[in-house]
C-alpha positions, 0 to 999 in steps of 0.5 A: 963246492961250498954250501951256497953254491950247493943250495940252488942245485938242491932246491931246483932238483927238488922242485924238478922232482915234483917236491917229494923227494926226501934227503935220501932220494934227493941225494941219489938223484943228484949223484945220478945227475953227476953232482959229488955231494955227501948225503949228510950235506944234503940232509944239512942243506934241506934243513937250512932250506926248510924243505922236506920230502913227502911223509907217507901215511896218516900224520899223527896229530897230538891229542891235546897240545894245550897245557891245562891249568887244572886236572880233571877230577878222579873218575874212578873215585879211588880212596887212598885213606889209612885205616890206622896209624903207620898203615903200610900198602904194598903190592908186589908183582912178579912176571912168570914166563909160562904157557898161561903168562900169569903174574902173581900178586904177592902180599896177603894172599897169592893169587894169579892175575892174567898178564898182558903180553 
């Protein structure tokens, strides 16, 4: 069958099932009803028809989708200033898997720092 003949069948079955079925369950319903159609075809035709199944759980919304023209001020008030010419700032982190799960900051002095898992 061509795609144009499958579209009304898929749409009618999806509406008959209260518009909640996704591609996989709709494909299984169509197979139970005696229609021999591939799952990837059902997925593609559902996208073309603009239909989708119900998404369970709380929907995640983006926090801020608008692009900002300016960035907010530095609230931490970091100062990356050099105190002498050609001053080099270096930090080297190593992670050691051990019982206490500590990270070691290498540099002027080695000191253990708690590392998150």
